[in-house]
KEKOLVEX-936456 format. One record per residue (C-alpha): residue number from 1; residue in three letters; y, z, x. Coordinates in pm, whole numbers, plus 50000, padded with zeros to 5 digits. Layout:
BEGIN
<r NUM Ala <Y Z X>> ...
This chain:
BEGIN
<r 1 Met <09256 24834 02732>> <r 2 Arg <09474 25126 02914>> <r 3 Arg <09809 25031 03050>> <r 4 Leu <09736 25010 03440>> <r 5 Gly <09912 25144 03707>> <r 6 Ser <10227 24926 03842>> <r 7 Val <10264 24813 04202>> <r 8 Gln <10614 25022 04335>> <r 9 Arg <10484 25150 04643>> <r 10 Lys <10229 25166 04940>> <r 11 Val <09917 25205 04796>> <r 12 Pro <09707 25474 04981>> <r 13 Cys <09355 25443 05123>> <r 14 Val <09053 25576 04895>> <r 15 Phe <08942 25751 05224>> <r 16 Val <09094 25958 05521>> <r 17 Thr <09166 25663 05777>> <r 18 Glu <09150 25681 06175>> <r 19 Val <09365 25482 06398>> <r 20 Lys <09126 25262 06693>> <r 21 Glu <09271 25115 06959>> <r 22 Glu <09126 24777 06953>> <r 23 Pro <09250 24467 06837>> <r 24 Ser <09340 24425 06496>> <r 25 Thr <09176 24150 06295>> <r 26 Lys <09448 24164 06006>> <r 27 Arg <09735 24142 06204>> <r 28 Glu <09803 23924 06495>> <r 29 His <09924 24123 06830>> <r 30 Gln <09852 24463 06714>> <r 31 Pro <09655 24664 06970>> <r 32 Phe <09472 24921 06716>> <r 33 Lys <09288 24910 06400>> <r 34 Val <09351 25130 06139>> <r 35 Leu <08967 25220 05989>> <r 36 Ala <08824 25436 05695>> <r 37 Thr <08644 25704 05809>> <r 38 Glu <08343 25859 05567>> <r 39 Thr <08554 26127 05393>> <r 40 Leu <08761 26031 05041>> <r 41 Ser <09132 26154 05081>> <r 42 His <09288 26438 04938>> <r 43 Lys <09544 26204 04693>> <r 44 Ala <09237 25964 04534>> <r 45 Leu <09049 26331 04484>> <r 46 Asp <09364 26474 04338>> <r 47 Ala <09416 26133 04130>> <r 48 Asp <09064 26183 03957>> <r 49 Ile <08909 25854 04154>> <r 50 Tyr <08561 25923 04025>> <r 51 Ser <08698 25815 03620>> <r 52 Ala <08940 25555 03751>> <r 53 Leu <08932 25167 03680>> <r 54 Pro <08822 24981 04003>> <r 55 Thr <09001 24623 03974>> <r 56 Glu <08990 24344 04230>> <r 57 Lys <09249 24355 04482>> <r 58 Val <09407 24043 04473>> <r 59 Asp <09543 23883 04838>> <r 60 Gly <09891 23706 04715>> <r 61 Thr <10266 23825 04747>> <r 62 Cys <10418 24125 04464>> <r 63 Cys <10601 24022 04184>> <r 64 Tyr <10760 24229 03895>> <r 65 Ile <10902 24121 03568>> <r 66 Thr <11163 24324 03407>> <r 67 Thr <11469 24304 03196>> <r 68 Tyr <11767 24075 03357>> <r 69 Lys <12060 23960 03195>> <r 70 Gly <11919 24053 02879>> <r 71 Gln <11629 23850 02946>> <r 72 Pro <11270 23874 03113>> <r 73 Tyr <11332 23804 03432>> <r 74 Leu <11106 23721 03739>> <r 75 Trp <11187 23926 04065>> <r 76 Ala <11033 23912 04377>> <r 77 Arg <10967 24162 04663>> <r 78 Leu <11216 24118 04986>> <r 79 Asp <10933 24227 05209>> <r 80 Arg <11098 24093 05543>> <r 81 Lys <11439 24030 05678>> <r 82 Pro <11621 23662 05681>> <r 83 Asn <11737 23498 05989>> <r 84 Lys <12104 23554 06092>> <r 85 Leu <12225 23241 05909>> <r 86 Ala <12011 23304 05588>> <r 87 Glu <12133 23683 05600>> <r 88 Lys <12479 23553 05608>> <r 89 Arg <12437 23328 05330>> <r 90 Phe <12228 23556 05111>> <r 91 Lys <12461 23879 05173>> <r 92 Asn <12680 23893 04901>> <r 93 Tyr <12396 23759 04653>> <r 94 Leu <12189 24066 04804>> <r 95 Gln <12396 24337 04799>> <r 96 Ser <12491 24252 04442>> <r 97 Lys <12202 24195 04281>> <r 98 Gln <11911 24361 04447>> <r 99 Asn <11733 24660 04305>> <r 100 Ser <11706 25003 04472>> <r 101 Gln <11312 24925 04519>> <r 102 Gly <11379 24612 04756>> <r 103 Trp <11332 24376 04414>> <r 104 Val <11551 24064 04445>> <r 105 Pro <11550 23862 04085>> <r 106 Val <11423 23481 04113>> <r 107 Glu <11695 23206 04034>> <r 108 Lys <11700 22857 04001>> <r 109 His <11920 22841 04269>> <r 110 Asn <11773 23100 04492>> <r 111 Lys <11598 22865 04759>> <r 112 Gln <11429 23180 04950>> <r 113 Tyr <11199 23192 04623>> <r 114 Cys <11089 22866 04539>> <r 115 Trp <10714 22940 04511>> <r 116 His <10835 23218 04254>> <r 117 Ser <11070 23019 04074>> <r 118 Ser <10781 22743 04022>> <r 119 Val <10538 22949 03806>> <r 120 Val <10845 23095 03548>> <r 121 Asn <11057 22919 03269>> <r 122 Tyr <11368 23106 03143>> <r 123 Glu <11422 22867 02925>> <r 124 Phe <11090 22928 02778>> <r 125 Glu <11038 23300 02852>> <r 126 Val <10735 23159 02956>> <r 127 Ala <10508 23246 03346>> <r 128 Leu <10206 23078 03453>> <r 129 Val <09927 23329 03429>> <r 130 Leu <09531 23329 03572>> <r 131 Lys <09331 23561 03404>> <r 132 His <08979 23608 03241>> <r 133 His <08932 23353 02907>> <r 134 Pro <08935 23612 02590>> <r 135 Asp <08644 23510 02468>> <r 136 Asp <08437 23514 02829>> <r 137 Pro <08456 23745 03100>> <r 138 Gly <08260 23498 03334>> <r 139 Leu <08548 23252 03291>> <r 140 Leu <08909 23200 03426>> <r 141 Glu <09177 23041 03187>> <r 142 Ile <09555 22954 03322>> <r 143 Ser <09793 22943 03058>> <r 144 Ala <10138 22969 02969>> <r 145 Met <10165 23393 02889>> <r 146 Pro <10504 23480 02715>> <r 147 Leu <10708 23691 02969>> <r 148 Ser <10777 23939 02724>> <r 149 Asp <10403 24052 02728>> <r 150 Leu <10385 24110 03078>> <r 151 Leu <10735 24361 03102>> <r 152 Glu <10764 24620 03337>> <r 153 Gln <10445 24528 03496>> <r 154 Thr <10341 24402 03882>> <r 155 Leu <10173 24103 03965>> <r 156 Glu <10040 23874 04239>> <r 157 Leu <10180 23507 04312>> <r 158 Ile <09895 23321 04485>> <r 159 Gly <09924 22961 04607>> <r 160 Thr <09940 22691 04864>> <r 161 Asn <10178 22840 05081>> <r 162 Ile <10066 23227 04995>> <r 163 Asn <09935 23429 05302>> <r 164 Gly <09739 23186 05431>> <r 165 Asn <09611 23030 05120>> <r 166 Pro <09303 23219 05059>> <r 167 Tyr <09182 23062 04733>> <r 168 Gly <09163 22713 04860>> <r 169 Leu <09431 22630 04569>> <r 170 Gly <09569 22250 04606>> <r 171 Ser <09737 22116 04924>> <r 172 Lys <10072 22038 05060>> <r 173 Lys <10143 21733 04874>> <r 174 His <10017 21945 04524>> <r 175 Pro <10089 22318 04582>> <r 176 Leu <10023 22542 04338>> <r 177 His <10095 22864 04251>> <r 178 Leu <10021 23119 03971>> <r 179 Leu <10032 23483 03887>> <r 180 Ile <09749 23745 03841>> <r 181 Pro <09873 24061 03658>> <r 182 His <09689 24368 03881>> <r 183 Gly <09459 24500 03746>> <r 184 Ala <09353 24192 03555>> <r 185 Phe <09002 24108 03685>> <r 186 Gln <08802 24473 03669>> <r 187 Ile <08495 24521 03867>> <r 188 Arg <08178 24625 03657>> <r 189 Asn <07894 24694 03887>> <r 190 Leu <08070 24910 04168>> <r 191 Pro <07838 25151 04393>> <r 192 Thr <07900 25543 04455>> <r 193 Leu <08238 25635 04630>> <r 194 Lys <08081 25672 05010>> <r 195 His <08169 25424 05259>> <r 196 Asn <07824 25301 05390>> <r 197 Asp <07789 25220 05019>> <r 198 Leu <08090 24989 04986>> <r 199 Leu <08039 24863 05307>> <r 200 Ser <07699 24693 05208>> <r 201 Trp <07893 24595 04855>> <r 202 Phe <08130 24409 05029>> <r 203 Glu <07875 24246 05279>> <r 204 Gly <07596 24187 05044>> <r 205 Cys <07699 24129 04681>> <r 206 Arg <07858 23856 04532>> <r 207 Glu <08107 24037 04337>> <r 208 Gly <08213 24156 04670>> <r 209 Lys <08395 23874 04823>> <r 210 Ile <08692 23979 04742>> <r 211 Glu <08987 24147 04935>> <r 212 Gly <08974 24484 04824>> <r 213 Ile <08939 24737 04537>> <r 214 Val <09272 24897 04357>> <r 215 Trp <09138 25173 04171>> <r 216 His <09373 25253 03901>> <r 217 Cys <09382 25611 03793>> <r 218 Asn <09451 25811 03456>> <r 219 Asp <09798 25930 03603>> <r 220 Gly <09894 25588 03681>> <r 221 Cys <09853 25630 04044>> <r 222 Leu <09699 25349 04255>> <r 223 Ile <09452 25384 04527>> <r 224 Lys <09258 25109 04764>> <r 225 Val <09030 25004 05026>> <r 226 His <09101 24671 05207>> <r 227 Arg <08805 24531 05397>> <r 228 His <09025 24577 05740>> <r 229 His <08956 24944 05645>> <r 230 Leu <08558 24893 05660>> <r 231 Gly <08579 24658 05992>> <r 232 Leu <08528 24371 05749>> <r 233 Cys <08712 24058 05784>> <r 234 Trp <08961 23899 05547>> <r 235 Pro <09017 23585 05485>> <r 236 Ile <08633 23486 05399>> <r 237 Pro <08571 23107 05351>> <r 238 Asp <08386 23200 04964>> <r 239 Thr <08560 23410 04745>> <r 240 Tyr <08451 23573 04428>> <r 241 Met <08718 23442 04242>> <r 242 Asn <08618 23082 04357>> <r 243 Ser <08349 23126 04209>> <r 244 Lys <08384 23104 03849>> <r 245 Pro <08467 22811 03627>> <r 246 Val <08863 22786 03530>> <r 247 Ile <08937 22622 03179>> <r 248 Ile <09319 22481 03138>> <r 249 Asn <09516 22628 02787>> <r 250 Met <09847 22488 02841>> <r 251 Asn <09937 22300 02489>> <r 252 Leu <10323 22283 02514>> <r 253 Asn <10351 22098 02162>> <r 254 Lys <10479 22399 01996>> <r 255 Tyr <10796 22401 02239>> <r 256 Asp <11065 22265 02053>> <r 257 His <11203 22075 02389>> <r 258 Ala <10988 21914 02649>> <r 259 Phe <10923 22088 02975>> <r 260 Asn <11048 21921 03331>> <r 261 Thr <10829 21635 03351>> <r 262 Lys <10746 21782 03729>> <r 263 Cys <10711 22090 03656>> <r 264 Leu <10337 22343 03676>> <r 265 Phe <10347 22371 03319>> <r 266 Ser <10403 22020 03219>> <r 267 Leu <10162 21867 03535>> <r 268 Phe <09884 22160 03383>> <r 269 Ser <09973 22074 03020>> <r 270 Lys <09826 21642 03118>> <r 271 Ile <09505 21814 03210>> <r 272 Asp <09497 22074 02881>> <r 273 Asn <09156 22196 02799>> <r 274 Gln <08998 22049 03072>> <r 275 Lys <08728 22272 03262>> <r 276 Phe <08654 22261 03661>> <r 277 Gly <08402 22447 03840>> <r 278 Arg <08610 22665 04041>> <r 279 Leu <08975 22664 04127>> <r 280 Lys <08950 22447 04467>> <r 281 Asp <08852 22204 04230>> <r 282 Ile <09195 22194 04037>> <r 283 Ile <09397 21862 04182>> <r 284 Leu <09768 21839 03947>> <r 285 Asp <09838 21441 03965>> <r 286 Val <10266 21413 04005>> 
């Protein structure tokens, strides 16, 4: 598969949008909605949207893997300002390590990004990744993937504490977090690029039970449409991601030293090669 685009900035909508003075269903206390018109945007047309690769837009928090301290490293997007106490505590840290695009390296002592640190192990240079099984596109797989294979890629972190947990992972008692590379879930049966056809697809198609669509264009440009652009709700009770079975591929015997017994990698190794009907069914024994 061709190299997919990397999310480094706000992704534009496939349609021209307009603002309506109605309460938002996406953000609390927002008195307006941003809705798609029936007109394709110039950015989408200029990027040759008709030959682009459509993929599922995953609802998570954006991460990035690049080299840091001479090794592959996970970076988190600094999306919001910390409170006064945290700002004082992290001021020097952020000034010295935050890069120009607002990414912060995730380190063990950086408790602000504890969810992110649960999905990486720098000693063995692996990340906890959810993707399609290589031999069966209808089956999901959770595995330990080398960080070097994910270099210069952006990913979504999903999990128990992320964005209201729309995929129903785990519980507060048994928190679960996973990384999904952007573009990992291709959409096979997308209708024509017309407002009404896409609306019908989201409402009536099983594959349409997703947050949105991201098109990966040949020039590297990314174009998206969110359910909210079409006046539809998100999150929804029964997502497409949770309609697929998932298998655990977490054999850690190839590593010279043992993982921390309480980390997610070790917990998944206890259920290695087990198959579940859906992600919601996975409960980790801690």
